[in-house]
BAMIMI-686053 format. One record per residue (C-alpha): residue number from 1; residue in one letter; x, y, z. Coordinates in steps of 0.25 Angstrom, whole numbers, plus 5000, padded with zeros to 4 digits. Example, Ala and Ser with C-alpha at 12.3 -4.5 7.8 and 13.67 -1.06 7.14 Angstrom:
2
REC / nuba / nugu / xx / yy / zz
REC / 1 / A / 5049 / 4982 / 5031
REC / 2 / S / 5055 / 4996 / 5029
END
This chain:
370
REC / nuba / nugu / xx / yy / zz
REC / 1 / X / 5001 / 4999 / 5001
REC / 2 / X / 5013 / 5009 / 5002
REC / 3 / X / 5018 / 5004 / 4988
REC / 4 / X / 5030 / 5001 / 4997
REC / 5 / X / 5035 / 4988 / 4990
REC / 6 / X / 5047 / 4986 / 5003
REC / 7 / X / 5050 / 4969 / 5005
REC / 8 / X / 5046 / 4974 / 5019
REC / 9 / X / 5034 / 4976 / 5018
REC / 10 / X / 5025 / 4964 / 5019
REC / 11 / X / 5015 / 4963 / 5006
REC / 12 / X / 5006 / 4953 / 5015
REC / 13 / X / 5003 / 4965 / 5023
REC / 14 / X / 5004 / 4975 / 5011
REC / 15 / X / 5007 / 4988 / 5021
REC / 16 / X / 5021 / 4995 / 5026
REC / 17 / X / 5026 / 4997 / 5040
REC / 18 / X / 5024 / 5014 / 5037
REC / 19 / X / 5009 / 5009 / 5031
REC / 20 / X / 5004 / 5003 / 5044
REC / 21 / X / 5012 / 5015 / 5053
REC / 22 / X / 5004 / 5024 / 5043
REC / 23 / X / 4990 / 5016 / 5047
REC / 24 / X / 4987 / 5020 / 5032
REC / 25 / X / 4974 / 5011 / 5032
REC / 26 / X / 4977 / 5003 / 5021
REC / 27 / X / 4988 / 4997 / 5028
REC / 28 / X / 4979 / 4993 / 5042
REC / 29 / X / 4970 / 4986 / 5030
REC / 30 / X / 4981 / 4976 / 5026
REC / 31 / X / 4986 / 4975 / 5039
REC / 32 / X / 4971 / 4971 / 5045
REC / 33 / X / 4969 / 4963 / 5031
REC / 34 / X / 4981 / 4955 / 5031
REC / 35 / X / 4977 / 4951 / 5049
REC / 36 / X / 4963 / 4947 / 5046
REC / 37 / X / 4968 / 4939 / 5033
REC / 38 / X / 4978 / 4933 / 5041
REC / 39 / X / 4970 / 4931 / 5053
REC / 40 / X / 4956 / 4926 / 5045
REC / 41 / X / 4964 / 4914 / 5041
REC / 42 / X / 4964 / 4911 / 5058
REC / 43 / X / 4949 / 4913 / 5060
REC / 44 / X / 4955 / 4925 / 5070
REC / 45 / X / 4949 / 4938 / 5071
REC / 46 / X / 4957 / 4949 / 5062
REC / 47 / X / 4957 / 4961 / 5075
REC / 48 / X / 4957 / 4958 / 5090
REC / 49 / X / 4938 / 4956 / 5091
REC / 50 / X / 4929 / 4966 / 5099
REC / 51 / X / 4915 / 4960 / 5095
REC / 52 / X / 4906 / 4967 / 5106
REC / 53 / X / 4901 / 4958 / 5117
REC / 54 / X / 4914 / 4951 / 5113
REC / 55 / X / 4920 / 4945 / 5125
REC / 56 / X / 4933 / 4952 / 5131
REC / 57 / X / 4948 / 4947 / 5129
REC / 58 / X / 4957 / 4956 / 5135
REC / 59 / X / 4970 / 4945 / 5137
REC / 60 / X / 4977 / 4955 / 5125
REC / 61 / X / 4978 / 4967 / 5118
REC / 62 / X / 4967 / 4962 / 5107
REC / 63 / X / 4956 / 4963 / 5119
REC / 64 / X / 4947 / 4952 / 5109
REC / 65 / X / 4932 / 4955 / 5112
REC / 66 / X / 4927 / 4941 / 5106
REC / 67 / X / 4913 / 4937 / 5101
REC / 68 / X / 4911 / 4931 / 5090
REC / 69 / X / 4927 / 4932 / 5085
REC / 70 / X / 4939 / 4926 / 5093
REC / 71 / X / 4948 / 4934 / 5099
REC / 72 / X / 4960 / 4940 / 5092
REC / 73 / X / 4968 / 4928 / 5096
REC / 74 / X / 4960 / 4918 / 5093
REC / 75 / X / 4959 / 4910 / 5106
REC / 76 / X / 4945 / 4919 / 5112
REC / 77 / X / 4933 / 4917 / 5107
REC / 78 / X / 4917 / 4919 / 5114
REC / 79 / X / 4910 / 4909 / 5118
REC / 80 / X / 4898 / 4912 / 5125
REC / 81 / X / 4902 / 4924 / 5130
REC / 82 / X / 4915 / 4920 / 5135
REC / 83 / X / 4929 / 4920 / 5132
REC / 84 / X / 4933 / 4907 / 5126
REC / 85 / X / 4950 / 4906 / 5126
REC / 86 / X / 4954 / 4893 / 5116
REC / 87 / X / 4968 / 4897 / 5123
REC / 88 / X / 4976 / 4904 / 5131
REC / 89 / X / 4973 / 4900 / 5146
REC / 90 / X / 4974 / 4888 / 5150
REC / 91 / X / 4978 / 4881 / 5138
REC / 92 / X / 4987 / 4886 / 5126
REC / 93 / X / 4986 / 4888 / 5110
REC / 94 / X / 4999 / 4885 / 5109
REC / 95 / X / 5011 / 4877 / 5109
REC / 96 / X / 5027 / 4876 / 5116
REC / 97 / X / 5038 / 4869 / 5112
REC / 98 / X / 5053 / 4870 / 5120
REC / 99 / X / 5064 / 4879 / 5114
REC / 100 / X / 5079 / 4877 / 5119
REC / 101 / X / 5085 / 4888 / 5124
REC / 102 / X / 5089 / 4897 / 5121
REC / 103 / X / 5078 / 4901 / 5111
REC / 104 / X / 5074 / 4911 / 5101
REC / 105 / X / 5067 / 4919 / 5111
REC / 106 / X / 5065 / 4934 / 5109
REC / 107 / X / 5070 / 4936 / 5122
REC / 108 / X / 5083 / 4926 / 5123
REC / 109 / X / 5095 / 4936 / 5122
REC / 110 / X / 5087 / 4943 / 5135
REC / 111 / X / 5079 / 4930 / 5142
REC / 112 / X / 5083 / 4920 / 5153
REC / 113 / X / 5084 / 4908 / 5144
REC / 114 / X / 5093 / 4913 / 5131
REC / 115 / X / 5102 / 4925 / 5140
REC / 116 / X / 5108 / 4926 / 5153
REC / 117 / X / 5097 / 4935 / 5159
REC / 118 / X / 5091 / 4931 / 5170
REC / 119 / X / 5100 / 4919 / 5176
REC / 120 / X / 5099 / 4914 / 5185
REC / 121 / X / 5083 / 4917 / 5190
REC / 122 / X / 5079 / 4916 / 5176
REC / 123 / X / 5087 / 4907 / 5168
REC / 124 / X / 5095 / 4894 / 5170
REC / 125 / X / 5107 / 4895 / 5163
REC / 126 / X / 5117 / 4910 / 5163
REC / 127 / X / 5113 / 4911 / 5148
REC / 128 / X / 5102 / 4905 / 5137
REC / 129 / X / 5098 / 4894 / 5143
REC / 130 / X / 5102 / 4883 / 5135
REC / 131 / X / 5096 / 4868 / 5138
REC / 132 / X / 5085 / 4874 / 5142
REC / 133 / X / 5069 / 4877 / 5135
REC / 134 / X / 5060 / 4886 / 5132
REC / 135 / X / 5046 / 4882 / 5134
REC / 136 / X / 5040 / 4891 / 5120
REC / 137 / X / 5023 / 4890 / 5121
REC / 138 / X / 5018 / 4896 / 5107
REC / 139 / X / 5005 / 4902 / 5109
REC / 140 / X / 4994 / 4900 / 5095
REC / 141 / X / 4988 / 4914 / 5096
REC / 142 / X / 4991 / 4928 / 5097
REC / 143 / X / 4985 / 4942 / 5099
REC / 144 / X / 4993 / 4949 / 5088
REC / 145 / X / 4990 / 4946 / 5073
REC / 146 / X / 5006 / 4948 / 5068
REC / 147 / X / 5006 / 4947 / 5053
REC / 148 / X / 5023 / 4943 / 5054
REC / 149 / X / 5019 / 4933 / 5066
REC / 150 / X / 5032 / 4925 / 5066
REC / 151 / X / 5025 / 4913 / 5072
REC / 152 / X / 5010 / 4914 / 5066
REC / 153 / X / 5008 / 4898 / 5067
REC / 154 / X / 5002 / 4903 / 5079
REC / 155 / X / 4989 / 4906 / 5072
REC / 156 / X / 4989 / 4889 / 5067
REC / 157 / X / 4989 / 4887 / 5082
REC / 158 / X / 4973 / 4896 / 5083
REC / 159 / X / 4968 / 4887 / 5070
REC / 160 / X / 4971 / 4876 / 5076
REC / 161 / X / 4968 / 4879 / 5091
REC / 162 / X / 4982 / 4870 / 5094
REC / 163 / X / 4988 / 4865 / 5099
REC / 164 / X / 4984 / 4869 / 5115
REC / 165 / X / 4992 / 4867 / 5127
REC / 166 / X / 4989 / 4870 / 5141
REC / 167 / X / 4995 / 4879 / 5153
REC / 168 / X / 4997 / 4867 / 5160
REC / 169 / X / 5004 / 4861 / 5150
REC / 170 / X / 5011 / 4870 / 5143
REC / 171 / X / 5019 / 4873 / 5156
REC / 172 / X / 5021 / 4858 / 5159
REC / 173 / X / 5030 / 4859 / 5146
REC / 174 / X / 5040 / 4868 / 5156
REC / 175 / X / 5051 / 4857 / 5157
REC / 176 / X / 5065 / 4859 / 5165
REC / 177 / X / 5073 / 4863 / 5155
REC / 178 / X / 5062 / 4876 / 5151
REC / 179 / X / 5065 / 4887 / 5156
REC / 180 / X / 5057 / 4897 / 5149
REC / 181 / X / 5044 / 4899 / 5143
REC / 182 / X / 5040 / 4911 / 5132
REC / 183 / X / 5025 / 4910 / 5127
REC / 184 / X / 5023 / 4914 / 5113
REC / 185 / X / 5016 / 4912 / 5099
REC / 186 / X / 5007 / 4919 / 5093
REC / 187 / X / 5007 / 4926 / 5106
REC / 188 / X / 5004 / 4921 / 5120
REC / 189 / X / 4995 / 4935 / 5123
REC / 190 / X / 4985 / 4927 / 5118
REC / 191 / X / 4987 / 4915 / 5128
REC / 192 / X / 4995 / 4923 / 5138
REC / 193 / X / 4986 / 4916 / 5151
REC / 194 / X / 4989 / 4902 / 5146
REC / 195 / X / 5003 / 4907 / 5145
REC / 196 / X / 5004 / 4913 / 5160
REC / 197 / X / 4996 / 4899 / 5165
REC / 198 / X / 5007 / 4891 / 5159
REC / 199 / X / 5018 / 4902 / 5163
REC / 200 / X / 5012 / 4901 / 5178
REC / 201 / X / 5011 / 4885 / 5179
REC / 202 / X / 5026 / 4884 / 5172
REC / 203 / X / 5031 / 4894 / 5183
REC / 204 / X / 5026 / 4886 / 5195
REC / 205 / X / 5031 / 4873 / 5191
REC / 206 / X / 5045 / 4881 / 5189
REC / 207 / X / 5045 / 4886 / 5201
REC / 208 / X / 5044 / 4874 / 5207
REC / 209 / X / 5057 / 4868 / 5202
REC / 210 / X / 5064 / 4882 / 5203
REC / 211 / X / 5066 / 4882 / 5187
REC / 212 / X / 5066 / 4894 / 5179
REC / 213 / X / 5055 / 4897 / 5173
REC / 214 / X / 5055 / 4911 / 5161
REC / 215 / X / 5041 / 4912 / 5155
REC / 216 / X / 5041 / 4923 / 5143
REC / 217 / X / 5032 / 4926 / 5134
REC / 218 / X / 5033 / 4932 / 5119
REC / 219 / X / 5022 / 4940 / 5115
REC / 220 / X / 5015 / 4951 / 5109
REC / 221 / X / 5011 / 4959 / 5122
REC / 222 / X / 4997 / 4958 / 5119
REC / 223 / X / 4992 / 4953 / 5132
REC / 224 / X / 4984 / 4962 / 5141
REC / 225 / X / 4993 / 4969 / 5151
REC / 226 / X / 4987 / 4960 / 5164
REC / 227 / X / 4992 / 4947 / 5156
REC / 228 / X / 5005 / 4952 / 5153
REC / 229 / X / 5008 / 4958 / 5167
REC / 230 / X / 5008 / 4943 / 5169
REC / 231 / X / 5016 / 4938 / 5160
REC / 232 / X / 5027 / 4950 / 5164
REC / 233 / X / 5025 / 4944 / 5179
REC / 234 / X / 5027 / 4930 / 5174
REC / 235 / X / 5039 / 4933 / 5166
REC / 236 / X / 5046 / 4941 / 5176
REC / 237 / X / 5045 / 4931 / 5188
REC / 238 / X / 5050 / 4919 / 5177
REC / 239 / X / 5062 / 4927 / 5170
REC / 240 / X / 5055 / 4927 / 5156
REC / 241 / X / 5051 / 4938 / 5145
REC / 242 / X / 5040 / 4943 / 5140
REC / 243 / X / 5045 / 4946 / 5124
REC / 244 / X / 5035 / 4957 / 5117
REC / 245 / X / 5035 / 4955 / 5103
REC / 246 / X / 5033 / 4972 / 5100
REC / 247 / X / 5030 / 4969 / 5086
REC / 248 / X / 5027 / 4983 / 5085
REC / 249 / X / 5027 / 4996 / 5092
REC / 250 / X / 5018 / 5005 / 5083
REC / 251 / X / 5001 / 5000 / 5085
REC / 252 / X / 4999 / 5001 / 5069
REC / 253 / X / 5010 / 4992 / 5065
REC / 254 / X / 5005 / 4983 / 5076
REC / 255 / X / 4990 / 4980 / 5071
REC / 256 / X / 4997 / 4981 / 5057
REC / 257 / X / 5005 / 4970 / 5060
REC / 258 / X / 4999 / 4962 / 5070
REC / 259 / X / 4986 / 4965 / 5068
REC / 260 / X / 4982 / 4972 / 5083
REC / 261 / X / 4989 / 4983 / 5092
REC / 262 / X / 5001 / 4982 / 5101
REC / 263 / X / 4996 / 4991 / 5110
REC / 264 / X / 4997 / 4981 / 5121
REC / 265 / X / 5009 / 4976 / 5118
REC / 266 / X / 5014 / 4989 / 5121
REC / 267 / X / 5009 / 4991 / 5135
REC / 268 / X / 5012 / 4979 / 5138
REC / 269 / X / 5028 / 4980 / 5137
REC / 270 / X / 5029 / 4993 / 5142
REC / 271 / X / 5021 / 4988 / 5155
REC / 272 / X / 5030 / 4978 / 5157
REC / 273 / X / 5042 / 4985 / 5154
REC / 274 / X / 5040 / 4991 / 5167
REC / 275 / X / 5044 / 4975 / 5173
REC / 276 / X / 5057 / 4974 / 5168
REC / 277 / X / 5065 / 4979 / 5180
REC / 278 / X / 5059 / 4967 / 5188
REC / 279 / X / 5066 / 4959 / 5182
REC / 280 / X / 5078 / 4964 / 5174
REC / 281 / X / 5087 / 4950 / 5173
REC / 282 / X / 5077 / 4946 / 5163
REC / 283 / X / 5070 / 4955 / 5155
REC / 284 / X / 5056 / 4954 / 5157
REC / 285 / X / 5052 / 4962 / 5144
REC / 286 / X / 5058 / 4958 / 5131
REC / 287 / X / 5054 / 4966 / 5118
REC / 288 / X / 5053 / 4960 / 5102
REC / 289 / X / 5051 / 4964 / 5090
REC / 290 / X / 5049 / 4958 / 5077
REC / 291 / X / 5056 / 4963 / 5064
REC / 292 / X / 5047 / 4963 / 5052
REC / 293 / X / 5052 / 4971 / 5041
REC / 294 / X / 5045 / 4982 / 5036
REC / 295 / X / 5037 / 4984 / 5049
REC / 296 / X / 5044 / 4981 / 5060
REC / 297 / X / 5057 / 4992 / 5056
REC / 298 / X / 5063 / 5000 / 5063
REC / 299 / X / 5054 / 5010 / 5064
REC / 300 / X / 5045 / 5000 / 5072
REC / 301 / X / 5056 / 4993 / 5082
REC / 302 / X / 5060 / 5009 / 5085
REC / 303 / X / 5047 / 5011 / 5091
REC / 304 / X / 5048 / 5000 / 5098
REC / 305 / X / 5060 / 5000 / 5103
REC / 306 / X / 5058 / 5013 / 5108
REC / 307 / X / 5045 / 5008 / 5115
REC / 308 / X / 5053 / 5000 / 5122
REC / 309 / X / 5065 / 5006 / 5126
REC / 310 / X / 5055 / 5017 / 5132
REC / 311 / X / 5053 / 5006 / 5141
REC / 312 / X / 5064 / 5000 / 5144
REC / 313 / X / 5077 / 5001 / 5136
REC / 314 / X / 5081 / 4987 / 5142
REC / 315 / X / 5069 / 4978 / 5135
REC / 316 / X / 5076 / 4966 / 5126
REC / 317 / X / 5070 / 4971 / 5113
REC / 318 / X / 5072 / 4960 / 5102
REC / 319 / X / 5071 / 4963 / 5086
REC / 320 / X / 5066 / 4949 / 5080
REC / 321 / X / 5070 / 4947 / 5065
REC / 322 / X / 5057 / 4944 / 5057
REC / 323 / X / 5054 / 4931 / 5049
REC / 324 / X / 5044 / 4932 / 5037
REC / 325 / X / 5031 / 4924 / 5043
REC / 326 / X / 5016 / 4927 / 5041
REC / 327 / X / 5010 / 4938 / 5034
REC / 328 / X / 5021 / 4943 / 5034
REC / 329 / X / 5030 / 4932 / 5028
REC / 330 / X / 5032 / 4943 / 5015
REC / 331 / X / 5043 / 4951 / 5023
REC / 332 / X / 5056 / 4948 / 5023
REC / 333 / X / 5066 / 4943 / 5036
REC / 334 / X / 5071 / 4952 / 5046
REC / 335 / X / 5084 / 4960 / 5041
REC / 336 / X / 5096 / 4963 / 5049
REC / 337 / X / 5097 / 4977 / 5045
REC / 338 / X / 5082 / 4977 / 5050
REC / 339 / X / 5085 / 4971 / 5064
REC / 340 / X / 5098 / 4978 / 5067
REC / 341 / X / 5089 / 4991 / 5062
REC / 342 / X / 5078 / 4991 / 5072
REC / 343 / X / 5089 / 4985 / 5082
REC / 344 / X / 5097 / 4998 / 5081
REC / 345 / X / 5083 / 5007 / 5082
REC / 346 / X / 5081 / 4998 / 5095
REC / 347 / X / 5095 / 5002 / 5102
REC / 348 / X / 5094 / 5016 / 5099
REC / 349 / X / 5081 / 5018 / 5105
REC / 350 / X / 5086 / 5011 / 5117
REC / 351 / X / 5085 / 4997 / 5118
REC / 352 / X / 5097 / 4989 / 5126
REC / 353 / X / 5095 / 4977 / 5121
REC / 354 / X / 5090 / 4972 / 5108
REC / 355 / X / 5093 / 4960 / 5101
REC / 356 / X / 5089 / 4954 / 5086
REC / 357 / X / 5082 / 4942 / 5086
REC / 358 / X / 5079 / 4932 / 5075
REC / 359 / X / 5093 / 4936 / 5068
REC / 360 / X / 5092 / 4922 / 5060
REC / 361 / X / 5079 / 4929 / 5053
REC / 362 / X / 5088 / 4943 / 5050
REC / 363 / X / 5088 / 4945 / 5033
REC / 364 / X / 5103 / 4951 / 5031
REC / 365 / X / 5098 / 4960 / 5019
REC / 366 / X / 5090 / 4970 / 5017
REC / 367 / X / 5076 / 4970 / 5013
REC / 368 / X / 5075 / 4974 / 4999
REC / 369 / X / 5085 / 4963 / 4998
REC / 370 / X / 5077 / 4949 / 5005
END
């Protein structure tokens, strides 16, 4: 629509960063249509439902009011005027696996499992925890609808309503060689109570054995404030981290690329930043941003990093390489130059602990040559 034929404008989306930020009506319409096309395939509402006389869910920022539709995450329905949640409390729509440590964690350079941080209180080793495992829990639902999703297979879980695991059964997967749990997805936000209850069971067993067990969440940060505070409390006490995926700072861009607002994400991140000094030896809060070519470049990272630095310049920040996937599979991988420019601007804005992740994905050439 802006007649820019750059290789870093997704043809599937058909609009550029500037058109989105400047709120051109056609840009908004195209983004909405792309979300609509993919969500209808999975029988999911295009927007968070606001149906009159609908039952309300307040777990996340979407605040769905459901009468005849499903909730935005696809897990909740209105049955005879009452909320019926298919998964997310006593049972979870999730899979799990043991991931040998140190693993490719967003926070691996500052967490007890991948570094010397927190030893000996929260880590078995003075360095990476070789010989131990992470219990990785992948939730099959999400409160966002990212066009660039790197784990879009979660939607197949919703279609199949499988696999299902009870909180007690998941907690029982914590063997003696498991030193941490990480909840991700999809996103844990839409099933966060299941993750909290599972953590409480697992931690109780670990405490009886005098065993280290760090609890971490990797999330878009969209849960309501009360729930987020509970997550923070568990992470703080156990030695875990809450890894916020700050996909964008601009709300307009977040709505275009992720389907919904990021206001709650920003609010929760700001609130949790005040807790950092309660446990300085291991960072409670870690931020990351996926560097999507053409959309999350220096301009957007400038905004994100200023926001973080204004709260606390010590907050670790990881810049992640993008791999072409899902509905933005027509874009190139993040270039090394792109990542380095973003790191420079984040450092200029005052952040003191910046890391580039997924370096194996980075293109060692310019986008026009890709």
